[in-house]
N, C-alpha and C positions, 0 to 999 in steps of 0.2 A: 645241212643241219640235220640232227640225229631227231628222229620223233619216235613217240612210243606207240607200241602196239595197241594198248589200250585205249588209244585215241580213235581208233576205228572200229571199237567194239560196242560203241553207244548207236543206239537208234536215232534216227532224225528226231524224232520227238523228245529224248532225252537231252539230247544237246541242247535242244531249244530250251526247255525247261531250265538247264543249267546257266544258259547264258543269260535267262530271264531272272533267275535267284540273283546272279551276280549284279545285275542291274540294278535289283530292288535294293540289294546290301550297299552298293555305291551310292543309291539315292538315299538311302535313311542314313547314312554317314553323312554326306554332305548337308543334308537337313538338320543333323546335329551339331554341324560347325565342327565336323572332325576331319583331320586330314589322314590322308593313308598312313603315315608313320605314327599319329595318334592311335589309329585304330591296331595298326599293328604291335605297339607297346601294349595296349589293352588287351590284346587276346594272345600276345606271348608268341608271336610269330616274326617271319622276317617281311621287309617291306614288299619283297618279291612275290611272295605269298599272298598277300592283300592284293596285289595288282593282279594276280592269276586267278583268285578267287572273284574279283570284279568283274574279269572278262569269261568267267564261266568256265574255267577251265576242269577239264574231265578228271585229270591228273592229281588235283590238289584234294587231300584225304576229306572225307566227309566229315570228320569228327573239327577240321578247321573251319570249314562252312558252320557247323552249328557253333562254334566258338565265336565267330565273327557274329552271328544272331544274339547270342549272349549278348555279348558286347554292347549291342545296339539295343537292348530290350525288346528283343523281338523272339524269344524262345517261346512264348505264349502261342503264337500264331502258328509256328511250326508244332508245337504239341497238340493244337486243335486239329490240324492237318494227319498229324500221326493218328489221333483218336479216330477221326474218318475212314481211315482205311479200315477194310473189311463191314463197316457199317452199311455202306451205299455202293458195294460193289455191284456191277452188272451183270455178274454171275450168279451171285450167292450173297446171304448175309451170314457171315461167319459168327457163330455160338463157340465161345472158347472151349467149353465142356465138350462140345460135340466134335471139336478137331481132333485127331491123334497127335499125342506129344512126339510120335516119329513116324517115318513113313519108309518103308523097307522097300527097295526095288522088286519088281516081281520075277519070280523065277521063269525063266524060260525053259522048256523042254528040250532035249538032245536027242 
């Protein structure tokens, strides 16, 4: 069976988070009495993509995950999570005006 190299590029934490997201999408779908084909039709993707999303597959495009959240009326929760990024960072609080627009690589002396 052919496997993608990208399967081995995720950290264990990232893999666990994707699996949890997939499980939550599955739970939300079932709570709304939707079948996988219903969700596939609503999101405009194939049934196999929905199956992979619900398994937390790392090879599914993030846009498809987001579209599934939209179809289940869960985008607000994602928006809140995105807004939290940088606000409660363990290393710093990011103030957008103080962060450079571009970061140039440091020059090394030869």
